[in-house]
N, C-alpha and C positions, 0 to 999 in steps of 0.2 A: 318752537317753530310755529309760525302763523298758519293756522289751518283755514284756508279759504274754501269757499264752496267749490271752486274749480279743482282744488286739490282733493277735496272730498269726492267729487265726481270721478276724477281720474283714479284715485285709490279704490273707490267702490267698483268701477268698471274693470280695472286691471285685477283687483283682488277677486272679483266674482269670476272673471275669465280664468284667473290662475287656479281657483278652486275647481272649476269645471275641467280645466286641462289636466290638473293633477289627478282628478277622479278618473278621467278617461284614460290617461296614461297609465295610472295604476291598474285600472281594469284591463287595459291592453297587455301590460306586463304580466299580470296574474293569468290572463287568458293564454298568453304565450307560453307560460309555464305549464298550464293545463294542456295546451296543444302539444308541447314537447312530450308530456307524459302520455297523452292519448296516442300520438303517433308512434312513440317508442313501444308502448304496450301492445297496440294493435299490430304493429310491424313485427314485433317479437313473436306474437301469437301466430300470425299468418306464416312467418318464416318457420316456426317450429312445426306447425301443421303441415306445411308444404314439404319440409325435410322429412318429417315422420312418414308422410305418404310415400315419398320416394323410397325410403329405407324399407318400409313395409312391403311395398310392391316388389322391390328387389329381392327381399328375403323370401317372399312367397314364390317368386319366379325361380329362385335358386332351389327351393324345396321341390318345386315341380321338376326342375332339371335333375335333381337327385333321384326322384322317383322314376323319371324317364330313363336314366342310365341304369337303374336297377331292374328295368323290365324289358329292354330291347335286346338287339343282337349283341351289343357289347357285353352284357352280362352272360349271354349264352356262350360267347366266345371264351370267357374266363372259366365258366363252369365245365366246358368240354375238356377232355383230357388230350389236348392237341399235342402235347409232348410225346404221347405214345402213338400218335397217328403218323401216316405217311407224310414226309416233309413236303411233298407237292400239295397234298390236301391242306396242310398247315399253312403253306404259303398262300394258297388261294383264299383261305379264310382270313388271313391277315390283310390281304389286299382289299377284300370286301369291307373289313372293319375300317381300314384307312380311308376308303371312299366315303364311308358313313361319317367318319370323324371330320372330314372336310366340310360337311354340311352343318355341323354343330358349331355355333359361334361362341366358343369358350372365352376368347379375348374380350369380345364385346360385353360378355356377362361378367367381366372383372375376375375371371378364374385364371389363376396362375398355373396350377398343376391339378391333374386329375389322376387319382390312383384307383384302379379296380383290381383288387387282389383276390386270388384264389386261396383255397385252403391248403393245397399241397404243392410241392415243387414241380410235379409233372403237369400242373395246370399253367396256362399262359396268363401272366399278369399284363395289365394295360397301364402304361404311364404316358401321360400326355403333357407336354410342356407348352406354355404360351408361345405362339409364333411358329410352332412346328406343324407341318401338314400331316405327318405320319406319327404313329406311336413310337415311343423311345425304346431302344433295345437294351437299356441299362438293366442291371440285375436289381430286383426289388424283393423285399421279404414277402412271404406269404402269411396267411392268418396264423398258421401254426407257429411261425417264428415270432410273431407279435405276442402270442400267448405265452411262449417260452420266456420272453424277455419282460413279462409283466406289463406290457404296453397295451394289450388288448382290453383289459378291464377299464382302463382310463377312457379309452375311446368309446367303449360300450356305454359308459356312464353319461357321456355327452352326446349320444346318438340323437340325430334329428334336431339338434340345437346348436346354433352357431356359438362358437366360443373361441377364446384365444389362450394359448399357452405361453406363459412367460419363459424367458431364457432360463434353461436348466430345469424347468418344471417336468419335462419328460425325460431328458437325457440323464438327469440325476437320479431318477427313479428306476432306471433300467437294471434288471437283474438277469444275467445270461445264465442259462443252464450249461452244464459241462458238456453236454452232447452237441451243442451248437458249433458249427464250423466258423472259422474266422470271417469268411465272406458273408455269412449270415449275420454275424454280429455287426460287421461294418454296415451292411445294408439296413439293419434295424436302426442303428445309431444315426445313419444318414437320414432316414425317414423321420426320426424324432426331431432332428435338427431342422429339417424342412418344415415341420409342423409348428415349431416354436416361433413366436413373434408374428404370426399371421392368423387371420380369421379362418377357422376351419369348420367345415360341416361334414359329418359322416353319417351314413345310414345304418351303421352297425352291421353285424354279421347277418346275411340273408340266407335262408334255407338251412338245412342241416347237412351233416356229413353224408356223402363225401363231396357234394357239389356246392359247398358253401362259398360265398364270395362277399366282398365288402367294398363299398365305394367311399372314397375320401376326396372332398373338394377343398383345395387350398386357394384362398382368395389372394388377390393382388395386395401388395404392400400399400399402406395408407388407403385402405378400402373406403373408409368413411369420407375422405376428401374427394373421392370420385362421385359420391352420392349426394353430398350437401355442399352448399356454397358458403364457405367460411372466409373471413378476411382478418385483418389485424384488430378488428373490433368485435368479432363474433367467432365463437368456438363451440364445437359440439363434442359430446362424449356418449358412447353407446354402452349400456350396461345390461347384464342379465338380471333375472329376478332376485339374485343374491347380492346385488350391487357390485358384482365383479366386472371390472372394466374389460370390454371387448375390443373397442377401438376408439380413437379420438383424433380430432384434428389438432393442429398446432395450438398449444394453450396460449391464453392471453397474458400480456405483461401487466403488472400492477395488481393491486388488491381490490380496487373499487370496481365491482362488476355486479351484474344482476344475473341470477340463475333461475331457469325454469325447466321443469321436468315433465315428461309425458310418457305414459305407458302406451307402447305402439302396437302390441299384439297380445293375444290371449295367453301366451307363454310367459308374460311378465317382462319382456324386453323393455327397457326404458331409454329414452333419448333425453339428454340434458343439454340445454343450450346456455352458454355463458355470453353475455353481451356487455359492451361498454359504450359510452356516449361517443358518437362519431365526431371526428374533428370538423367535418363540414357543418355539422349541426351546431357546434359551438361557435364557429365563425359566422354562421347565419344569425345566431342569437346576438352576437356582438354588433353585427351590421344593423340588425333590427332595432336594438336599443339606441344606437347612434342616430338612426333615422328618426326614431320617436323623439329623442331629445332635441334634435335640430328643428323638427317641425314644431315642437313645444315652444322653443325659444322664438321662432318666427311668429307664431300666433300671438305670443305675449308682446313682442315688439309692434306688430301690426295693431293690436288692441290699444297699446299705449299711444301710438301715433294718431290713430283715429280719434281717441278720446281727447288727446292733447289739443289737436287742431279744432275739433268741433266745440269743445268746451270754451275755447278762446272766444269764438263768435257768440256762444251762449251767454257769457258773462260780460261781453263788450259793452252793452247798453248801460250797465251799472257803473262801469268805470268811466264812461263818458259823462254820466250825471255827476259823479263825484268830482271829476276834473272841472266841470263847469261851475259847480258850487264853490270849489276852492278859489276860483278866479272872480267870484262875485264882489269880494271886498275891494277889488281894484276898479270896479265899474260903478259909475254913478250917472244916472239912476240905475237901480238894480234891474237886470233884464230877465225876461221870461225864457224858459227852456222850450226849444222847438222839438216836438216829438219825432218829426221826420229826420232831423239832423242827429238826434240821439240814437234812433234805430238804424241809421244808415251803416251798412257794413255787417249787420247782424242778420237774424232771420225774423223779419217783422211780421209776417203773416200768420204765425202760429203761436199758440199759447205756450207758456213755460212748461207745462206738463207734457204737451205733445213734443216739444223740443227734446225733453229728457227721454221720452220714450223712443224717439228717433235715435238719440245718442246711444242708448243702451242696445237698441236693435243693431246699430252699425258696429258697435264696439264689443258687444258680448254675444248676442244671439247669432249673428251671421258667422263670426269666427267659430262659435261652438258647433254650429251645424256643419260647417266646412271641415273642421278638425275631426268631428265624429266620423264623417264620411271618409276622410283621409286615413284616420286610425284604423277604421274597419278594412279599408283597402290594404293598409300595411300588414295587418294581421292575416288577411287572406293570402297576400303574396308570401308572407313568412311561412304560412302553413304549407303552401305549395313547395317552397324552397326546402323546408324541413323534411318533406316527404321524399324528395328526390334521392338522397343517399340510400334510404331504405328501399325505395322503389327499384333502384338499380340492382341491389343485392337480391331482392325478391324476384325480379325478372330473370336473373341468372339461375336462381333455384328452379323457377318454372321451366326454363330451358332444359335443365338437367332432368326434370320430371318428364318433359315431352320426349327428350332423347331416350330416356330409359323405357318409356312406354312404347316408343317406336321400335326399339330393339326387341322388346317382348313380342310385338306383332311380327317382326321379321323372323325372330326365332321360332315363333309358332308356325309360320308357313314353311320354314325350313324343315321342321319336324314332320309336318304333314306330307312333305314330298318324300319322306322316308317311310311313311306308313305302308306296310306290306299290303294292306287291304286296298288302298288307293292304287298302288302299283299294279296289283293283280287286276283290279277293275279296269284300268286303262288298257292293259294288254288284252284283256278279254274283249273289250268293246272295240278295240282297233282291228283285231284280227278275226273277229267272229261276228255273230249276228248283232246288229246295233239295237234291235228291239228287245233283246233279253235284258232283264233287270238283275242287278245284284246289289243288295243293300250293304252299305259300308259298315265296318266294325265301329263300335262307339268308344273304343279305347282312347281316342283323341280327346274325349271330353275332360280328361284329367290335365290337359296341357294348360299352361298359364296363358291368359289372354283370350281363351276360347269364348268366354262369356260376352266379350265385346264384338263377336262375329255375328252378323245377321244371317248369313248363309255362305256356302262355298260352292264352286262350280269346277268340274273337271272338263278339260278340253283335249281333243286329240291334236295331232301335229298340224292339222289343217285349220285349227281354231274353232272347230265345231264342238258344241257342248255334247258331252257323253253322259254326264251325271251331275245332278245338283240335289242337295238335300231339301230344296224347295222347288215345287212344280216339276217334278221329275217326268210327268206325263207330257210336258211340252219341251222336248229336247231342242227344238229349233228356236226357242225363244231367245237363247243367248248365243253369241258368237264373239270370238276374240279378234280384236282389231289387228290388221296385218302389220302396221307399224310397231305395235307393241311386241308382236311375235318376233319381228326382225331385231328389235332392240334386245330382247331376251336371248335370242339365239346367238347374237354377236358378242354379248358380254357375260352371259350366264349369271346374271345378277337378279336381284329382286326389283321389280318395277312397281312404283306407286302410281296408280292410275287415278286421275282427278277429273273434275268437270263431268261426272257421270251421274246418272240417276239409277237407283236400285230397282228391284222388282216392284216396290211400292211407290215408284215415281218420286222418291225423295232423294235430294242431292247427297252424295256420299263419296267415300274414297275406298279404294280396294288395293290389295297387294297381289301380284301375279309372279309365279316362279315356275321354272321348267322342272319336270319330273323325269328321272332317269331310271332305266332298268339295269341293275348291277348284277344280274344273274349270269351274263356271259363273261367272256374274258375281258371285254372292253365295255364300259358303261355306255349306253346309248339312250338318247332322248325318246320318250314315248308319248309325251303330252305336256299339259300345263294345268296348274291349279290356281284358282283365283278365290281369295277370301274377301268378302264384302263386309266392311265394318259397319256397325249400326251407328246411329247418331249420338249415342252416349259415349262412344269411344273418345278418349282424350279429355272428356269432361271432368274427370276426377282429379286432374292435375292441378286444378284451381281450388283452393280451400274456400274462397269467397265467391259466391255465385253472382255478386254484383260486378266482379271483374270481367273484362272482355279479353278473349284470346283469339288470335288468328294466326294460322301457319300457312306459309306459301312455299312451294318448291322452287327450284332454281329457275323454272320457266315463268314463275309468277302465278301459277295456278293454285287455287285454294285447296289445301289439304284438309283442313277442318276449321271450324269456328263455332263459338258457343252462342252466337246471336245471328241466326240465319236470315233475318229479314233483309230485303233489298235496300231499304233506307239506311239501316245500320251499316251494311256492307259498303255502301257508297261513301258514307261518312268516314268509315274506317280507312278505306283506301286513300281518301283525300288527306286525312290526318297523317297517315303513314308517309305520304309524299312530303308533307310539311316537316315531319320529324326528320326524315332523311336529308332534307335540305339544310338542316342545322348541323353541319359537320362539326365534330368535336363535342357536341352536346346532344346526345341521343335521348334526353329526357325533356319532354315538353308537356305543358298543361293542355288538356283537350277536353272537349265535350262531345260525346257520341250517344245519339239516341236519348238525350236528356241526362246521361250519366256523366258527371264530372270526375276527372282523375288525372293521373300522371301517365302519359303515353311514352313508350319506348320501343325501339326496334333493335333486335339482336339476331345474330346468325348462330345456328346450332352447329357446333364443330362436328365434323365427320358425317353430317347429313346433307350439308349444302341447302339447309332450309332457313328461311327467314321467319321470325315470329314477331308479331305485333301484340303488345300487352298494354291494356289500359287498367291501371290499378285504381279502383274506385275510391273517392274521397267522401262518400255519402255520410258516413258516421261523423267525420270531421266537420263537414259542412253543416250538419244538424247543430253542432255545438256553436258554430259561427253565427247561425241564425239567432240562437239564444243571446249571443253577445250583441248582435245588432239591436235586439229588443232592449237590452240594458243601455245601450248608447241612446236609443230613442227616449228612454225614461230620463236619462241625464240631461238630454237636450231640452225636453219639456220642463224639467225641474229648473234648469238654468233660465229658460225664458220666463217662467213664472216668478222666480226670485228677482230677475232683472226688472220685471214690471213692478214688483213690490218696491225695489230700490228706487226706481224712477218715481213712483208715487210718493214714497217717503221723503226723498230729497226735494221733490216739488212742494210738498206740504211744508217742509222746513223752510224753504225759500219764501213761499207765499206768507207763512206765519211771520217771518222776519219783516217782510215788506209791509204787512198789515200793522205790525207793531210800530214801524216807522211812520206809517200814514196816520194812525190814530194819535200818536204823540204830536205830530205836526199840527193836526186839526185841533187838538186840545189847547195847544199854545195859542193858536189863532183865536179860538173861542174865548179863552180866559185873558187874552191880550197880555200875556206874560211871556217874557223872553229870558227869564232867569233860570229856567229848568233845563237841565241837560237830559237828552234822551239816552237812557242806559241800555246797552246791548252787550252781553257778556262775551259772545263769540267774536273771534277775529277773522273776518272774511270780507267779501265784497260789500255785503250789507253794512258791516262794521265801518268800512271805509266811507260808505255813503253817509252813515250817521255821523261819523267823525267830521266829515266835510260840512254837514249841516250844523253841528255843534260849533265848529270853528267860525262859521258864518255868524251864528248868534253871538259868539264871543267877541267878534269885532264890533258889534253894536253895543254890547254891554260889558266891555272889557274891564273897565275900572271897577264897576260894582261887583262883578264876579271875583276879581282879584282880592278886593277888600274882604268879601265874605269868606273866601278860601283861607286868607291869612288868619282871620279871627278864629275860624274853625280849627285850623292847624295849631294855633297857640293854645287854645282851650284843651285840645286833645293831648298836647304835650305835657301840660301842667297836670292833668289828671293821671297820666301814665307815670310821671315822676313821683307824685304823691303815693300812688299805689305801690310802686317799687320800693319806696322808702319804708312804707308800712310793712311790707313783706319781709324786708331785710331785718327790721327791728324784731319782728316776731321770731324769725329764724335764729337770731343771736340769743334771744331769751331762752328758747327751747334748748339750744346747745349748752348754755350755762346750767340749766336745770338738770340736763342729762349727766353732766360731769361733776357737779358739786357733791352729790351724795355718795357715789362710788369712791371718789378720791378721799373724801372725808373718812369713810369707813376703813379704807386701806391704810391711811396714815394713822388712824386710831389703833388698828391692830398692830402696826409696827411699834407704836409707843408702849402698848401693853406687853408686847414681847420683850422689849428692852427692860421694862420694869421687872418682869418675872425673872429674867436672867440675873439682874442685879440683886434680887432677893434670894437667889440660889435655887429657884424653881426651874431647873433645866428642862424637865419634861414639859412643864407648862409652857415655858418659853419656846421650845422646839415646836410644840403643837400650834402655838399662836403664829409663829413664823410660817409654818407649813400652811396654816389657814390663810395667812396674808398672801403668800405666793399663789395659793389656789384662787383666791379672789382676784388678785392682780391679773392672773392669766385669763380669768373669765371676762374681765371688763376691757381687755385690750382689743382694739379694732384695727390692727395693722393690716391683716389679710385673712382670707378664708383658709389659706394653706400655711402650714408650719412644718418644720423639720420633725421627723419622728423622734429625735432626741429630746426636743422641747415637749412633745406630747407625752413621752415617757417620764420626763421630769415632773410634769403636771400630775400624771397618774401616780408616781411615787409619793408625791405630797398627799394625795388623797388616801393612798394605802397606809401611809404613816399615821394619818389621823384615825383611820379605822382600826389599825393595830393598837393604837393607844386606847381606843374605846373598848375593843374586844380583845383583851390580852390573851395570848396563847390559843385563840380560837382558830386561826388559820395562818398558813405560811404561803409565800409567793416565790416561785422559781422563775428566773428570767433566762432566756436564750435568744439573744439579739446579735446578729452579725454586724460587723463594722460598716459594711456597705449599706445595710438597712438604715443605720442611724442618720445617714445623710439624705434619705428619701423624703419627699414631700407627701404629707397627708393632710386631709381636711381637719380642721380644728375640732376637738372633742370627738375623735374617732375611737379612742382607746378607753378613756376614763369611764364613759357611760357603760361600756360592756363589763369592765371590772366591777363597777358599782352594782350592776345587775347580778353578777356572779356571787358577790358577797351578800347582797340583800335578799335575793330570792333563792340562792343555792346553798351557801355555806351556813348562814345564820339559822336556816330551818332544819339543818342536819345536826345529829347528836354526836357525830364523830369529828375528829380533827379535820379541818378543811385544808385543801390544797388548791392553789391556783397556779397553772402553768401558762406563761406568756412567751410565745416564740415569734420571731420576725426574721425574714430573709428575703432576698431578691431572686426571682425566678423568671427569666425571659422578659425583662422590662416590666415585670409586675411585682409589686411589693405584697408579700404574703404575711398576714398577721393571724396568729391562732391564739385564742383565749379559751382554756379548758379548766373545768373545776370538777371536784368529786362530790358536789352537793346533791340535793334531793332530786335534781332534774326537773323536767317540765312534763306535766301530764299530757297524754297523747292527744286528747281533745283540745287542750290549750295550745299545743304546738301546731295542730292542724289549723286552728283559728288564726294564729299569727301568720302562718305561711299563706293562708287564703287572703289575708289583708295585704300581704306583700304582693300577691299575684294581682289583686284588684287595684293596687296602688292607692288605697284610701287610708291615709294616715290620721284623718280627723276622727275616725270612729274608734281608734284604739283605746284612748284614755289611759289612765295609770294602771288599770286592771289588765292591760295588755302588755305589760312589761316595763312600764316607766317606774323608776324609783322616785322617791320624794324629792331628792336633790339632783337627779340626773336627767338626761334627755331621753332615755329609753331606747329599746331596740329599734322600734319603728322609726324614731328620729334619725338614727345613724343610717338605717337602710335607705330611707327616702332621700336623705342628703347625698349619699353615695350615688343613687340613681340620677338625681338632678344635676349634680356638679360634674359627674363624669359621663353624662349622656348615656347611661345604661351600660357603660363598659366596666364600671366598678361593681363587684359582686360581694354578696354577704350570704353565707350559708350557715345553717344551724342544725345540729344533731344533738339529740338528748334521749336518755333512757331514764325512766323513773328509778330513783334511789341509786343511780349509778353516776350521774353527772351530765354536764352539758359542754359541748364544744362548738365554738363560733369561729368561723374563718372569714377573714376579709382579704380580697384581692384588689389592689389599687394600682391602676396603670401609672407609669412614670414618664410617658412620652407626651404628656399634655403641657 
């Protein structure tokens, strides 16, 4: 192929652009992989932290619930001997307990059943089922029954620790005493069945006889699924400190998954998360790679087109000159070339170097800069797309956390309304002197969520403050809004109050609920309680402080936010509206207060709240900035290399033109037209020189042709003489190589015949064996022979040695028929037998034996030569093996194992290595005074 300067320019520009593109695409793909790993790792960690927080919060709250049930009127109801009391009194106590139960949110706390059991049958047990307003009348066992059935020790062992009992773990271990009645046995067995397969928390036996009692909480089925957000790509498992499984979400399908574990509390509970690559992520990766490849191809095509078109105008003047010079022989007189006509259609105002710099700038630098910018945008967009599936799941988990925290606060205010101290305080303040003070009891400090309360306020039915744990001296400072009181009175629900400022003039949110007096036959309202949450409330639901969370109630009022600045709030509300405008796609990229992330809007089920979450991409963007720096380095390097190419090609072109210019001027000065300008490359300059040479050839055609003919004839004669001389020398050498060996072979044949005629059979046999041995040695048919031929040659050698050393040794042969047809290298067997005789048998005083075995094993010919000679000394053997390892056969010499008439061990080893490319092997084992064994393995598939 003719390599013109134009082709070189095109190849250089496209090749340089290709290298830059491949480097940037490779960096992009590698970075995409790192982005995937970073997103998956950070998302898994945030998800695990968020789920762990929710489970920890829930378990802490349930423990608080257990303590509450063990210390209030419910336990008092069980400990009293109501079965021995007047039925009217027992009925009144039962109604009071039912009123109290209605205020406790068992269902919202994922509690399916509650058992509060007394010690004896004359004590009243409490059984509460989910969805029931009153306690159940079903017969339940007491603590004594559990002890008699051997169930109590198991429950005592797991007291205050959540656990799960497998099917049969309790029922199979029941042992009923003979004194137990059938209904008692049935009740115990039913309780054991209810506890199996569910998460159970019990407080153990409280107090001593005779007023002992026990609280057992049975959680809802699939408890963990209510606390963590799992899907077909994420699963969770909760285990105790002994790795016993407590609960798990539906397990993942497949085996390729990533597992992470976290200890979530001081008792050693562990949460393990299993995750797989999301399908959306894999689809995003495929789309990203396709986009990269398409842009890669477009850039290459654009680079080629720019270079192809521009290089045409760059080389056009040279082609015009060449064309005009080719036409000179048709013109008379010869005409001068016009510079303006030659330059027309090109770029006449710039030097060649500047033209090439412009060319590489257009074809390499500009595409490199644009592609780097595009690739960076691609990877940026890809990062945002990859975050969306994980951001959606994380947002749902945060919603569960918010919901759980809200339930804790609502449960807190419900418990406070039942606090006897607050009830007494409201009754006292409503119907007595308002100026009298009564400090509330501090028993409420054990309630879950109390640490997030800034302060609380008690109001009478008119909405006037009667007590606050802050600023009690200023009772008129607080008052309850009339609309709020009407809303509470009409629905008897908890009201979340927003858009208010606390005592310290800070924006906050509070909960308000009505308090009832249950002392009379009919409960009656006596006032209200308001708990004001501090600014840290709900903050812990986010594991990453860079994330932004906003919650609004149904009216659009702010419940809480972790970025209270007005500027951020305005941006949040604007972004929230934009996200809501994208129906069907609740995940959008957004920037709020300088923080970039994925924004989404969700509704919390059961609360009628809307949450706005911005999951920060700060850590990911930091990595992207590093990538942009890498792209800048690639761009700078590409520009520098492009300029070097432009300079190099310009220098090449100018050097060629200078060469042409000097040659022309020399011909003019010397007034000679018989010299051709020599130029090795085939390009536009070559065409120009060829045109000039053809023009000179038209003037001196005859002289040049005669000179060329004479030179060609002279060269042909010299070549023919040289070839004839070489041929003669080769034939003489071949004759010299063949005369002496054939003469000796024929002479040995004659001696053998004479010996047999004279009756010297042994001498004749030995001469014939020596003749065959010599004939085999000088034959040059091939490097490979059949094993049968090699054995025949070896037998001839052995026959000669047996004749020389009578009764000194014997040879045993064990060769399979299949092995006889195998191919081996020539002189593979005889040198080894020679080595065994010369260095092993002859140096020994005992009768020598040589065993030769050959068979085929898995396309490999195995040959073993063993003797019972003196063996090889250990140092000598190590030296031979070291030489084989080094591959140096020249240093061995005869002292390393060569016999006087043989090729030696090293020769056989190195020929095996060379001919079979290392697949043929040769091993040697030897013990001093015991003998030597050599094994060859020769491949048969060559």
